[in-house]
CHARMM-style PDB file with segment names, atoms N, HN, CA, C and O in Angstrom:
ATOM      1  N   UNK     1      -3.184  31.153  19.159  1.00  0.00      PROA
ATOM      2  CA  UNK     1      -1.779  30.787  19.023  1.00  0.00      PROA
ATOM      3  C   UNK     1      -1.018  31.206  20.285  1.00  0.00      PROA
ATOM      4  O   UNK     1      -1.344  32.192  20.946  1.00  0.00      PROA
ATOM      5  N   UNK     2      -0.037  30.444  20.570  1.00  0.00      PROA
ATOM      6  HN  UNK     2       0.228  29.643  20.033  1.00  0.00      PROA
ATOM      7  CA  UNK     2       0.778  30.847  21.712  1.00  0.00      PROA
ATOM      8  C   UNK     2       1.876  31.802  21.256  1.00  0.00      PROA
ATOM      9  O   UNK     2       2.065  32.016  20.059  1.00  0.00      PROA
ATOM     10  N   UNK     3       2.577  32.356  22.191  1.00  0.00      PROA
ATOM     11  HN  UNK     3       2.424  32.182  23.164  1.00  0.00      PROA
ATOM     12  CA  UNK     3       3.554  33.406  21.866  1.00  0.00      PROA
ATOM     13  C   UNK     3       4.768  32.862  21.118  1.00  0.00      PROA
ATOM     14  O   UNK     3       5.374  33.587  20.329  1.00  0.00      PROA
ATOM     15  N   UNK     4       5.130  31.614  21.345  1.00  0.00      PROA
ATOM     16  HN  UNK     4       4.638  31.025  21.986  1.00  0.00      PROA
ATOM     17  CA  UNK     4       6.296  31.050  20.647  1.00  0.00      PROA
ATOM     18  C   UNK     4       6.004  30.940  19.151  1.00  0.00      PROA
ATOM     19  O   UNK     4       6.843  31.309  18.329  1.00  0.00      PROA
ATOM     20  N   UNK     5       4.820  30.435  18.793  1.00  0.00      PROA
ATOM     21  HN  UNK     5       4.138  30.136  19.461  1.00  0.00      PROA
ATOM     22  CA  UNK     5       4.468  30.332  17.383  1.00  0.00      PROA
ATOM     23  C   UNK     5       4.381  31.710  16.738  1.00  0.00      PROA
ATOM     24  O   UNK     5       4.788  31.887  15.589  1.00  0.00      PROA
ATOM     25  N   UNK     6       3.861  32.668  17.459  1.00  0.00      PROA
ATOM     26  HN  UNK     6       3.531  32.524  18.392  1.00  0.00      PROA
ATOM     27  CA  UNK     6       3.754  34.024  16.935  1.00  0.00      PROA
ATOM     28  C   UNK     6       5.127  34.615  16.695  1.00  0.00      PROA
ATOM     29  O   UNK     6       5.357  35.257  15.670  1.00  0.00      PROA
ATOM     30  N   UNK     7       6.038  34.407  17.625  1.00  0.00      PROA
ATOM     31  HN  UNK     7       5.851  33.886  18.457  1.00  0.00      PROA
ATOM     32  CA  UNK     7       7.399  34.937  17.480  1.00  0.00      PROA
ATOM     33  C   UNK     7       8.122  34.279  16.310  1.00  0.00      PROA
ATOM     34  O   UNK     7       8.856  34.949  15.584  1.00  0.00      PROA
ATOM     35  N   UNK     8       7.922  32.967  16.115  1.00  0.00      PROA
ATOM     36  HN  UNK     8       7.325  32.423  16.704  1.00  0.00      PROA
ATOM     37  CA  UNK     8       8.583  32.282  15.015  1.00  0.00      PROA
ATOM     38  C   UNK     8       8.064  32.774  13.671  1.00  0.00      PROA
ATOM     39  O   UNK     8       8.841  32.935  12.730  1.00  0.00      PROA
ATOM     40  N   UNK     9       6.769  33.012  13.569  1.00  0.00      PROA
ATOM     41  HN  UNK     9       6.137  32.881  14.333  1.00  0.00      PROA
ATOM     42  CA  UNK     9       6.205  33.494  12.313  1.00  0.00      PROA
ATOM     43  C   UNK     9       6.643  34.918  12.019  1.00  0.00      PROA
ATOM     44  O   UNK     9       6.822  35.291  10.859  1.00  0.00      PROA
ATOM     45  N   UNK    10       6.813  35.701  13.051  1.00  0.00      PROA
ATOM     46  HN  UNK    10       6.667  35.398  13.993  1.00  0.00      PROA
ATOM     47  CA  UNK    10       7.230  37.082  12.846  1.00  0.00      PROA
ATOM     48  C   UNK    10       8.700  37.158  12.435  1.00  0.00      PROA
ATOM     49  O   UNK    10       9.057  37.986  11.597  1.00  0.00      PROA
ATOM     50  N   UNK    11       9.543  36.327  12.998  1.00  0.00      PROA
ATOM     51  HN  UNK    11       9.253  35.654  13.679  1.00  0.00      PROA
ATOM     52  CA  UNK    11      10.972  36.390  12.701  1.00  0.00      PROA
ATOM     53  C   UNK    11      11.308  35.709  11.377  1.00  0.00      PROA
ATOM     54  O   UNK    11      12.273  36.101  10.721  1.00  0.00      PROA
ATOM     55  N   UNK    12      10.545  34.710  10.971  1.00  0.00      PROA
ATOM     56  HN  UNK    12       9.761  34.391  11.504  1.00  0.00      PROA
ATOM     57  CA  UNK    12      10.850  33.977   9.748  1.00  0.00      PROA
ATOM     58  C   UNK    12       9.565  33.765   8.943  1.00  0.00      PROA
ATOM     59  O   UNK    12       8.994  32.675   8.964  1.00  0.00      PROA
ATOM     60  N   UNK    13       9.116  34.788   8.246  1.00  0.00      PROA
ATOM     61  HN  UNK    13       9.580  35.674   8.229  1.00  0.00      PROA
ATOM     62  CA  UNK    13       7.859  34.638   7.508  1.00  0.00      PROA
ATOM     63  C   UNK    13       7.959  33.694   6.318  1.00  0.00      PROA
ATOM     64  O   UNK    13       6.945  33.133   5.903  1.00  0.00      PROA
ATOM     65  N   UNK    14       9.151  33.502   5.756  1.00  0.00      PROA
ATOM     66  HN  UNK    14       9.975  33.958   6.093  1.00  0.00      PROA
ATOM     67  CA  UNK    14       9.321  32.606   4.614  1.00  0.00      PROA
ATOM     68  C   UNK    14       9.685  31.195   5.060  1.00  0.00      PROA
ATOM     69  O   UNK    14       9.941  30.333   4.219  1.00  0.00      PROA
ATOM     70  N   UNK    15       9.713  30.949   6.337  1.00  0.00      PROA
ATOM     71  HN  UNK    15       9.505  31.649   7.020  1.00  0.00      PROA
ATOM     72  CA  UNK    15      10.084  29.631   6.851  1.00  0.00      PROA
ATOM     73  C   UNK    15       9.156  28.543   6.364  1.00  0.00      PROA
ATOM     74  O   UNK    15       9.601  27.428   6.091  1.00  0.00      PROA
ATOM     75  N   UNK    16       7.890  28.841   6.250  1.00  0.00      PROA
ATOM     76  HN  UNK    16       7.529  29.747   6.472  1.00  0.00      PROA
ATOM     77  CA  UNK    16       6.945  27.849   5.759  1.00  0.00      PROA
ATOM     78  C   UNK    16       7.196  27.513   4.304  1.00  0.00      PROA
ATOM     79  O   UNK    16       7.130  26.348   3.913  1.00  0.00      PROA
ATOM     80  N   UNK    17       7.481  28.514   3.506  1.00  0.00      PROA
ATOM     81  HN  UNK    17       7.535  29.461   3.824  1.00  0.00      PROA
ATOM     82  CA  UNK    17       7.758  28.302   2.091  1.00  0.00      PROA
ATOM     83  C   UNK    17       9.061  27.530   1.897  1.00  0.00      PROA
ATOM     84  O   UNK    17       9.128  26.623   1.068  1.00  0.00      PROA
ATOM     85  N   UNK    18      10.087  27.885   2.654  1.00  0.00      PROA
ATOM     86  HN  UNK    18      10.033  28.622   3.328  1.00  0.00      PROA
ATOM     87  CA  UNK    18      11.366  27.185   2.570  1.00  0.00      PROA
ATOM     88  C   UNK    18      11.204  25.730   2.973  1.00  0.00      PROA
ATOM     89  O   UNK    18      11.786  24.843   2.349  1.00  0.00      PROA
ATOM     90  N   UNK    19      10.434  25.483   3.987  1.00  0.00      PROA
ATOM     91  HN  UNK    19       9.961  26.204   4.494  1.00  0.00      PROA
ATOM     92  CA  UNK    19      10.212  24.108   4.452  1.00  0.00      PROA
ATOM     93  C   UNK    19       9.472  23.298   3.384  1.00  0.00      PROA
ATOM     94  O   UNK    19       9.807  22.138   3.143  1.00  0.00      PROA
ATOM     95  N   UNK    20       8.475  23.900   2.750  1.00  0.00      PROA
ATOM     96  HN  UNK    20       8.203  24.842   2.946  1.00  0.00      PROA
ATOM     97  CA  UNK    20       7.733  23.204   1.706  1.00  0.00      PROA
ATOM     98  C   UNK    20       8.641  22.877   0.522  1.00  0.00      PROA
ATOM     99  O   UNK    20       8.555  21.791  -0.051  1.00  0.00      PROA
ATOM    100  N   UNK    21       9.501  23.810   0.163  1.00  0.00      PROA
ATOM    101  HN  UNK    21       9.571  24.692   0.629  1.00  0.00      PROA
ATOM    102  CA  UNK    21      10.429  23.580  -0.944  1.00  0.00      PROA
ATOM    103  C   UNK    21      11.385  22.440  -0.603  1.00  0.00      PROA
ATOM    104  O   UNK    21      11.645  21.576  -1.441  1.00  0.00      PROA
ATOM    105  N   UNK    22      11.908  22.432   0.626  1.00  0.00      PROA
ATOM    106  HN  UNK    22      11.696  23.133   1.307  1.00  0.00      PROA
ATOM    107  CA  UNK    22      12.826  21.372   1.042  1.00  0.00      PROA
ATOM    108  C   UNK    22      12.127  20.021   1.105  1.00  0.00      PROA
ATOM    109  O   UNK    22      12.724  19.001   0.762  1.00  0.00      PROA
ATOM    110  N   UNK    23      10.884  20.002   1.535  1.00  0.00      PROA
ATOM    111  HN  UNK    23      10.399  20.831   1.814  1.00  0.00      PROA
ATOM    112  CA  UNK    23      10.141  18.746   1.627  1.00  0.00      PROA
ATOM    113  C   UNK    23       9.951  18.137   0.238  1.00  0.00      PROA
ATOM    114  O   UNK    23       9.896  16.916   0.098  1.00  0.00      PROA
ATOM    115  N   UNK    24       9.853  18.966  -0.768  1.00  0.00      PROA
ATOM    116  HN  UNK    24       9.898  19.958  -0.655  1.00  0.00      PROA
ATOM    117  CA  UNK    24       9.676  18.468  -2.134  1.00  0.00      PROA
ATOM    118  C   UNK    24      11.026  18.159  -2.781  1.00  0.00      PROA
ATOM    119  O   UNK    24      11.177  17.118  -3.420  1.00  0.00      PROA
ATOM    120  N   UNK    25      11.995  19.037  -2.625  1.00  0.00      PROA
ATOM    121  HN  UNK    25      11.872  19.883  -2.105  1.00  0.00      PROA
ATOM    122  CA  UNK    25      13.260  18.897  -3.343  1.00  0.00      PROA
ATOM    123  C   UNK    25      14.195  17.829  -2.776  1.00  0.00      PROA
ATOM    124  O   UNK    25      14.930  17.197  -3.535  1.00  0.00      PROA
ATOM    125  N   UNK    26      14.183  17.619  -1.478  1.00  0.00      PROA
ATOM    126  HN  UNK    26      13.587  18.133  -0.862  1.00  0.00      PROA
ATOM    127  CA  UNK    26      15.104  16.635  -0.886  1.00  0.00      PROA
ATOM    128  C   UNK    26      14.802  15.222  -1.385  1.00  0.00      PROA
ATOM    129  O   UNK    26      15.737  14.539  -1.804  1.00  0.00      PROA
ATOM    130  N   UNK    27      13.554  14.740  -1.367  1.00  0.00      PROA
ATOM    131  HN  UNK    27      12.795  15.295  -1.027  1.00  0.00      PROA
ATOM    132  CA  UNK    27      13.312  13.395  -1.913  1.00  0.00      PROA
ATOM    133  C   UNK    27      13.622  13.290  -3.409  1.00  0.00      PROA
ATOM    134  O   UNK    27      14.141  12.271  -3.864  1.00  0.00      PROA
ATOM    135  N   UNK    28      13.309  14.333  -4.166  1.00  0.00      PROA
ATOM    136  HN  UNK    28      12.887  15.161  -3.796  1.00  0.00      PROA
ATOM    137  CA  UNK    28      13.627  14.318  -5.593  1.00  0.00      PROA
ATOM    138  C   UNK    28      15.133  14.271  -5.795  1.00  0.00      PROA
ATOM    139  O   UNK    28      15.622  13.550  -6.665  1.00  0.00      PROA
ATOM    140  N   UNK    29      15.866  15.030  -5.004  1.00  0.00      PROA
ATOM    141  HN  UNK    29      15.469  15.615  -4.297  1.00  0.00      PROA
ATOM    142  CA  UNK    29      17.330  15.015  -5.089  1.00  0.00      PROA
ATOM    143  C   UNK    29      17.906  13.649  -4.740  1.00  0.00      PROA
ATOM    144  O   UNK    29      18.859  13.196  -5.374  1.00  0.00      PROA
ATOM    145  N   UNK    30      17.335  12.993  -3.738  1.00  0.00      PROA
ATOM    146  HN  UNK    30      16.561  13.361  -3.223  1.00  0.00      PROA
ATOM    147  CA  UNK    30      17.803  11.660  -3.345  1.00  0.00      PROA
ATOM    148  C   UNK    30      17.548  10.664  -4.477  1.00  0.00      PROA
ATOM    149  O   UNK    30      18.408   9.833  -4.768  1.00  0.00      PROA
ATOM    150  N   UNK    31      16.388  10.736  -5.114  1.00  0.00      PROA
ATOM    151  HN  UNK    31      15.689  11.411  -4.878  1.00  0.00      PROA
ATOM    152  CA  UNK    31      16.092   9.835  -6.231  1.00  0.00      PROA
ATOM    153  C   UNK    31      17.036  10.072  -7.406  1.00  0.00      PROA
ATOM    154  O   UNK    31      17.529   9.122  -8.013  1.00  0.00      PROA
ATOM    155  N   UNK    32      17.282  11.321  -7.719  1.00  0.00      PROA
ATOM    156  HN  UNK    32      16.881  12.093  -7.226  1.00  0.00      PROA
ATOM    157  CA  UNK    32      18.199  11.637  -8.825  1.00  0.00      PROA
ATOM    158  C   UNK    32      19.606  11.141  -8.508  1.00  0.00      PROA
ATOM    159  O   UNK    32      20.279  10.587  -9.377  1.00  0.00      PROA
ATOM    160  N   UNK    33      20.047  11.334  -7.283  1.00  0.00      PROA
ATOM    161  HN  UNK    33      19.500  11.784  -6.577  1.00  0.00      PROA
ATOM    162  CA  UNK    33      21.369  10.852  -6.871  1.00  0.00      PROA
ATOM    163  C   UNK    33      21.444   9.332  -6.973  1.00  0.00      PROA
ATOM    164  O   UNK    33      22.449   8.798  -7.442  1.00  0.00      PROA
ATOM    165  N   UNK    34      20.405   8.630  -6.545  1.00  0.00      PROA
ATOM    166  HN  UNK    34      19.589   9.064  -6.163  1.00  0.00      PROA
ATOM    167  CA  UNK    34      20.369   7.173  -6.636  1.00  0.00      PROA
ATOM    168  C   UNK    34      20.454   6.717  -8.089  1.00  0.00      PROA
ATOM    169  O   UNK    34      21.177   5.770  -8.397  1.00  0.00      PROA
ATOM    170  N   UNK    35      19.726   7.377  -8.981  1.00  0.00      PROA
ATOM    171  HN  UNK    35      19.138   8.146  -8.731  1.00  0.00      PROA
ATOM    172  CA  UNK    35      19.748   7.006 -10.399  1.00  0.00      PROA
ATOM    173  C   UNK    35      21.134   7.230 -10.990  1.00  0.00      PROA
ATOM    174  O   UNK    35      21.634   6.389 -11.738  1.00  0.00      PROA
ATOM    175  N   UNK    36      21.753   8.354 -10.662  1.00  0.00      PROA
ATOM    176  HN  UNK    36      21.346   9.037 -10.054  1.00  0.00      PROA
ATOM    177  CA  UNK    36      23.092   8.652 -11.181  1.00  0.00      PROA
ATOM    178  C   UNK    36      24.105   7.625 -10.680  1.00  0.00      PROA
ATOM    179  O   UNK    36      24.931   7.144 -11.456  1.00  0.00      PROA
ATOM    180  N   UNK    37      24.050   7.288  -9.405  1.00  0.00      PROA
ATOM    181  HN  UNK    37      23.379   7.679  -8.774  1.00  0.00      PROA
ATOM    182  CA  UNK    37      24.990   6.309  -8.842  1.00  0.00      PROA
ATOM    183  C   UNK    37      24.773   4.937  -9.475  1.00  0.00      PROA
ATOM    184  O   UNK    37      25.744   4.238  -9.767  1.00  0.00      PROA
ATOM    185  N   UNK    38      23.515   4.536  -9.695  1.00  0.00      PROA
ATOM    186  HN  UNK    38      22.727   5.103  -9.458  1.00  0.00      PROA
ATOM    187  CA  UNK    38      23.268   3.221 -10.294  1.00  0.00      PROA
ATOM    188  C   UNK    38      23.755   3.176 -11.743  1.00  0.00      PROA
ATOM    189  O   UNK    38      24.251   2.142 -12.191  1.00  0.00      PROA
ATOM    190  N   UNK    39      23.623   4.279 -12.480  1.00  0.00      PROA
ATOM    191  HN  UNK    39      23.220   5.119 -12.116  1.00  0.00      PROA
ATOM    192  CA  UNK    39      24.129   4.319 -13.856  1.00  0.00      PROA
ATOM    193  C   UNK    39      25.648   4.217 -13.866  1.00  0.00      PROA
ATOM    194  O   UNK    39      26.221   3.502 -14.688  1.00  0.00      PROA
ATOM    195  N   UNK    40      26.297   4.927 -12.956  1.00  0.00      PROA
ATOM    196  HN  UNK    40      25.831   5.507 -12.287  1.00  0.00      PROA
ATOM    197  CA  UNK    40      27.762   4.885 -12.875  1.00  0.00      PROA
ATOM    198  C   UNK    40      28.235   3.482 -12.511  1.00  0.00      PROA
ATOM    199  O   UNK    40      29.183   2.976 -13.112  1.00  0.00      PROA
ATOM    200  N   UNK    41      27.589   2.848 -11.537  1.00  0.00      PROA
ATOM    201  HN  UNK    41      26.819   3.259 -11.049  1.00  0.00      PROA
ATOM    202  CA  UNK    41      27.992   1.499 -11.139  1.00  0.00      PROA
ATOM    203  C   UNK    41      27.768   0.489 -12.260  1.00  0.00      PROA
ATOM    204  O   UNK    41      28.579  -0.418 -12.445  1.00  0.00      PROA
ATOM    205  N   UNK    42      26.676   0.636 -13.009  1.00  0.00      PROA
ATOM    206  HN  UNK    42      26.017   1.373 -12.859  1.00  0.00      PROA
ATOM    207  CA  UNK    42      26.427  -0.277 -14.124  1.00  0.00      PROA
ATOM    208  C   UNK    42      27.480  -0.090 -15.220  1.00  0.00      PROA
ATOM    209  O   UNK    42      27.887  -1.061 -15.857  1.00  0.00      PROA
ATOM    210  N   UNK    43      27.917   1.139 -15.441  1.00  0.00      PROA
ATOM    211  HN  UNK    43      27.586   1.928 -14.924  1.00  0.00      PROA
ATOM    212  CA  UNK    43      28.923   1.389 -16.472  1.00  0.00      PROA
ATOM    213  C   UNK    43      30.296   0.869 -16.049  1.00  0.00      PROA
ATOM    214  O   UNK    43      31.091   0.463 -16.897  1.00  0.00      PROA
ATOM    215  N   UNK    44      30.578   0.879 -14.761  1.00  0.00      PROA
ATOM    216  HN  UNK    44      29.932   1.209 -14.072  1.00  0.00      PROA
ATOM    217  CA  UNK    44      31.893   0.444 -14.283  1.00  0.00      PROA
ATOM    218  C   UNK    44      31.979  -1.063 -14.050  1.00  0.00      PROA
ATOM    219  O   UNK    44      33.064  -1.587 -13.798  1.00  0.00      PROA
ATOM    220  N   UNK    45      30.851  -1.760 -14.133  1.00  0.00      PROA
ATOM    221  HN  UNK    45      29.970  -1.334 -14.338  1.00  0.00      PROA
ATOM    222  CA  UNK    45      30.862  -3.199 -13.889  1.00  0.00      PROA
ATOM    223  C   UNK    45      31.661  -3.887 -14.986  1.00  0.00      PROA
ATOM    224  O   UNK    45      31.446  -3.611 -16.166  1.00  0.00      PROA
ATOM    225  N   UNK    46      32.576  -4.774 -14.622  1.00  0.00      PROA
ATOM    226  HN  UNK    46      32.750  -4.998 -13.663  1.00  0.00      PROA
ATOM    227  CA  UNK    46      33.375  -5.443 -15.658  1.00  0.00      PROA
ATOM    228  C   UNK    46      32.511  -6.392 -16.487  1.00  0.00      PROA
ATOM    229  O   UNK    46      31.607  -7.046 -15.967  1.00  0.00      PROA
ATOM    230  N   UNK    47      32.802  -6.453 -17.766  1.00  0.00      PROA
ATOM    231  HN  UNK    47      33.536  -5.922 -18.188  1.00  0.00      PROA
ATOM    232  CA  UNK    47      32.061  -7.326 -18.667  1.00  0.00      PROA
ATOM    233  C   UNK    47      32.540  -8.765 -18.467  1.00  0.00      PROA
ATOM    234  O   UNK    47      33.733  -8.987 -18.260  1.00  0.00      PROA
ATOM    235  N   UNK    48      31.644  -9.736 -18.524  1.00  0.00      PROA
ATOM    236  HN  UNK    48      30.675  -9.556 -18.692  1.00  0.00      PROA
ATOM    237  CA  UNK    48      32.064 -11.128 -18.359  1.00  0.00      PROA
ATOM    238  C   UNK    48      32.886 -11.598 -19.557  1.00  0.00      PROA
ATOM    239  O   UNK    48      32.655 -11.183 -20.692  1.00  0.00      PROA
ATOM    240  N   UNK    49      33.830 -12.454 -19.281  1.00  0.00      PROA
ATOM    241  HN  UNK    49      34.018 -12.791 -18.358  1.00  0.00      PROA
ATOM    242  CA  UNK    49      34.682 -12.980 -20.343  1.00  0.00      PROA
ATOM    243  C   UNK    49      33.935 -14.054 -21.118  1.00  0.00      PROA
ATOM    244  O   UNK    49      33.192 -14.848 -20.540  1.00  0.00      PROA
ATOM    245  N   UNK    50      34.136 -14.073 -22.424  1.00  0.00      PROA
ATOM    246  HN  UNK    50      34.739 -13.429 -22.893  1.00  0.00      PROA
ATOM    247  CA  UNK    50      33.536 -15.108 -23.259  1.00  0.00      PROA
ATOM    248  C   UNK    50      34.533 -16.253 -23.342  1.00  0.00      PROA
ATOM    249  O   UNK    50      35.644 -16.089 -23.845  1.00  0.00      PROA
ATOM    250  N   UNK    51      34.126 -17.409 -22.847  1.00  0.00      PROA
ATOM    251  HN  UNK    51      33.223 -17.543 -22.438  1.00  0.00      PROA
ATOM    252  CA  UNK    51      35.021 -18.566 -22.852  1.00  0.00      PROA
ATOM    253  C   UNK    51      34.573 -19.539 -23.927  1.00  0.00      PROA
ATOM    254  O   UNK    51      33.383 -19.815 -24.076  1.00  0.00      PROA
ATOM    255  N   UNK    52      35.532 -20.054 -24.669  1.00  0.00      PROA
ATOM    256  HN  UNK    52      36.499 -19.831 -24.548  1.00  0.00      PROA
ATOM    257  CA  UNK    52      35.236 -21.065 -25.667  1.00  0.00      PROA
ATOM    258  C   UNK    52      35.213 -22.427 -24.990  1.00  0.00      PROA
ATOM    259  O   UNK    52      35.974 -22.694 -24.060  1.00  0.00      PROA
ATOM    260  N   UNK    53      34.327 -23.273 -25.477  1.00  0.00      PROA
ATOM    261  HN  UNK    53      33.709 -23.055 -26.232  1.00  0.00      PROA
ATOM    262  CA  UNK    53      34.249 -24.616 -24.903  1.00  0.00      PROA
ATOM    263  C   UNK    53      35.461 -25.432 -25.347  1.00  0.00      PROA
ATOM    264  O   UNK    53      35.876 -25.386 -26.505  1.00  0.00      PROA
ATOM    265  N   UNK    54      36.011 -26.175 -24.400  1.00  0.00      PROA
ATOM    266  HN  UNK    54      35.674 -26.212 -23.459  1.00  0.00      PROA
ATOM    267  CA  UNK    54      37.212 -26.940 -24.707  1.00  0.00      PROA
ATOM    268  C   UNK    54      36.884 -28.284 -25.328  1.00  0.00      PROA
ATOM    269  O   UNK    54      37.688 -28.813 -26.096  1.00  0.00      PROA
ATOM    270  N   UNK    55      35.727 -28.851 -25.020  1.00  0.00      PROA
ATOM    271  HN  UNK    55      35.074 -28.421 -24.396  1.00  0.00      PROA
ATOM    272  CA  UNK    55      35.353 -30.130 -25.609  1.00  0.00      PROA
ATOM    273  C   UNK    55      33.980 -29.986 -26.275  1.00  0.00      PROA
ATOM    274  O   UNK    55      33.172 -29.150 -25.869  1.00  0.00      PROA
ATOM    275  N   UNK    56      33.730 -30.786 -27.273  1.00  0.00      PROA
ATOM    276  HN  UNK    56      34.386 -31.465 -27.602  1.00  0.00      PROA
ATOM    277  CA  UNK    56      32.452 -30.659 -27.973  1.00  0.00      PROA
ATOM    278  C   UNK    56      31.285 -31.146 -27.100  1.00  0.00      PROA
ATOM    279  O   UNK    56      31.456 -31.959 -26.192  1.00  0.00      PROA
ATOM    280  N   UNK    57      30.120 -30.626 -27.405  1.00  0.00      PROA
ATOM    281  HN  UNK    57      29.981 -29.965 -28.143  1.00  0.00      PROA
ATOM    282  CA  UNK    57      28.926 -31.023 -26.673  1.00  0.00      PROA
ATOM    283  C   UNK    57      28.524 -32.420 -27.128  1.00  0.00      PROA
ATOM    284  O   UNK    57      28.496 -32.704 -28.326  1.00  0.00      PROA
ATOM    285  N   UNK    58      28.212 -33.293 -26.171  1.00  0.00      PROA
ATOM    286  HN  UNK    58      28.235 -33.062 -25.198  1.00  0.00      PROA
ATOM    287  CA  UNK    58      27.833 -34.656 -26.504  1.00  0.00      PROA
ATOM    288  C   UNK    58      26.372 -34.701 -26.933  1.00  0.00      PROA
ATOM    289  O   UNK    58      25.530 -33.974 -26.407  1.00  0.00      PROA
ATOM    290  N   UNK    59      26.092 -35.563 -27.889  1.00  0.00      PROA
ATOM    291  HN  UNK    59      26.776 -36.154 -28.316  1.00  0.00      PROA
ATOM    292  CA  UNK    59      24.718 -35.722 -28.357  1.00  0.00      PROA
ATOM    293  C   UNK    59      23.921 -36.500 -27.316  1.00  0.00      PROA
ATOM    294  O   UNK    59      24.476 -37.337 -26.604  1.00  0.00      PROA
ATOM    295  N   UNK    60      22.654 -36.231 -27.228  1.00  0.00      PROA
ATOM    296  HN  UNK    60      22.204 -35.551 -27.807  1.00  0.00      PROA
ATOM    297  CA  UNK    60      21.778 -36.902 -26.271  1.00  0.00      PROA
ATOM    298  C   UNK    60      20.765 -37.721 -27.053  1.00  0.00      PROA
ATOM    299  O   UNK    60      20.139 -37.235 -27.995  1.00  0.00      PROA
ATOM    300  N   UNK    61      20.619 -38.957 -26.648  1.00  0.00      PROA
ATOM    301  HN  UNK    61      21.127 -39.352 -25.883  1.00  0.00      PROA
ATOM    302  CA  UNK    61      19.630 -39.810 -27.304  1.00  0.00      PROA
ATOM    303  C   UNK    61      18.399 -39.851 -26.415  1.00  0.00      PROA
ATOM    304  O   UNK    61      18.508 -40.027 -25.202  1.00  0.00      PROA
ATOM    305  N   UNK    62      17.227 -39.688 -27.019  1.00  0.00      PROA
ATOM    306  HN  UNK    62      17.138 -39.545 -28.004  1.00  0.00      PROA
ATOM    307  CA  UNK    62      15.985 -39.691 -26.255  1.00  0.00      PROA
ATOM    308  C   UNK    62      14.931 -40.479 -27.005  1.00  0.00      PROA
ATOM    309  O   UNK    62      14.964 -40.592 -28.230  1.00  0.00      PROA
ATOM    310  N   UNK    63      13.993 -41.023 -26.241  1.00  0.00      PROA
ATOM    311  HN  UNK    63      13.966 -40.932 -25.245  1.00  0.00      PROA
ATOM    312  CA  UNK    63      12.857 -41.712 -26.850  1.00  0.00      PROA
ATOM    313  C   UNK    63      11.594 -41.003 -26.418  1.00  0.00      PROA
ATOM    314  O   UNK    63      11.530 -40.487 -25.302  1.00  0.00      PROA
ATOM    315  N   UNK    64      10.593 -40.964 -27.270  1.00  0.00      PROA
ATOM    316  HN  UNK    64      10.645 -41.383 -28.176  1.00  0.00      PROA
ATOM    317  CA  UNK    64       9.360 -40.291 -26.896  1.00  0.00      PROA
ATOM    318  C   UNK    64       8.622 -41.041 -25.792  1.00  0.00      PROA
ATOM    319  O   UNK    64       8.706 -42.266 -25.706  1.00  0.00      PROA
ATOM    320  N   UNK    65       7.910 -40.315 -24.958  1.00  0.00      PROA
ATOM    321  HN  UNK    65       7.843 -39.320 -25.028  1.00  0.00      PROA
ATOM    322  CA  UNK    65       7.142 -40.920 -23.871  1.00  0.00      PROA
ATOM    323  C   UNK    65       5.873 -41.544 -24.439  1.00  0.00      PROA
ATOM    324  O   UNK    65       5.229 -40.977 -25.322  1.00  0.00      PROA
ATOM    325  N   UNK    66       5.520 -42.732 -23.913  1.00  0.00      PROA
ATOM    326  HN  UNK    66       6.043 -43.192 -23.195  1.00  0.00      PROA
ATOM    327  CA  UNK    66       4.341 -43.445 -24.365  1.00  0.00      PROA
ATOM    328  C   UNK    66       3.472 -43.727 -23.152  1.00  0.00      PROA
ATOM    329  O   UNK    66       3.969 -44.136 -22.102  1.00  0.00      PROA
ATOM    330  N   UNK    67       2.165 -43.506 -23.301  1.00  0.00      PROA
ATOM    331  HN  UNK    67       1.761 -43.175 -24.153  1.00  0.00      PROA
ATOM    332  CA  UNK    67       1.221 -43.781 -22.229  1.00  0.00      PROA
ATOM    333  C   UNK    67       0.895 -45.285 -22.245  1.00  0.00      PROA
ATOM    334  O   UNK    67       0.614 -45.855 -23.299  1.00  0.00      PROA
ATOM    335  N   UNK    68       0.936 -45.912 -21.069  1.00  0.00      PROA
ATOM    336  HN  UNK    68       1.164 -45.449 -20.213  1.00  0.00      PROA
ATOM    337  CA  UNK    68       0.679 -47.351 -20.996  1.00  0.00      PROA
ATOM    338  C   UNK    68       0.062 -47.667 -19.640  1.00  0.00      PROA
ATOM    339  O   UNK    68       0.325 -46.975 -18.657  1.00  0.00      PROA
ATOM    340  N   UNK    69      -0.754 -48.709 -19.590  1.00  0.00      PROA
ATOM    341  HN  UNK    69      -0.967 -49.271 -20.389  1.00  0.00      PROA
ATOM    342  CA  UNK    69      -1.347 -49.152 -18.313  1.00  0.00      PROA
ATOM    343  C   UNK    69      -0.445 -50.244 -17.730  1.00  0.00      PROA
ATOM    344  O   UNK    69      -0.223 -51.290 -18.339  1.00  0.00      PROA
ATOM    345  N   UNK    70       0.053 -49.966 -16.554  1.00  0.00      PROA
ATOM    346  HN  UNK    70      -0.128 -49.116 -16.059  1.00  0.00      PROA
ATOM    347  CA  UNK    70       0.939 -50.911 -15.891  1.00  0.00      PROA
ATOM    348  C   UNK    70       0.417 -51.136 -14.490  1.00  0.00      PROA
ATOM    349  O   UNK    70       0.063 -50.183 -13.795  1.00  0.00      PROA
ATOM    350  N   UNK    71       0.367 -52.382 -14.071  1.00  0.00      PROA
ATOM    351  HN  UNK    71       0.654 -53.156 -14.635  1.00  0.00      PROA
ATOM    352  CA  UNK    71      -0.060 -52.694 -12.705  1.00  0.00      PROA
ATOM    353  C   UNK    71       1.168 -53.084 -11.904  1.00  0.00      PROA
ATOM    354  O   UNK    71       1.908 -53.998 -12.267  1.00  0.00      PROA
ATOM    355  N   UNK    72       1.363 -52.381 -10.823  1.00  0.00      PROA
ATOM    356  HN  UNK    72       0.762 -51.638 -10.528  1.00  0.00      PROA
ATOM    357  CA  UNK    72       2.533 -52.667  -9.998  1.00  0.00      PROA
ATOM    358  C   UNK    72       2.199 -53.645  -8.908  1.00  0.00      PROA
ATOM    359  OT1 UNK    72       3.068 -54.003  -8.113  1.00  0.00      PROA
TER     360      UNK     72
END
């Protein structure tokens, strides 16, 4: 090891543990924050208005399809 690494380990022996904790907790915290924000946004979204139809629906007339040989 070089002297810089030795000095860093001597001055901050828990630095490795703190870094490992942050590496795990920061992504989990970001995911939790994203979930909370998405729940809040979904709750605040305005509900669509129910509109009544102004005119009645027209009936559609249909005939069944028939297979036939046709020469064009």
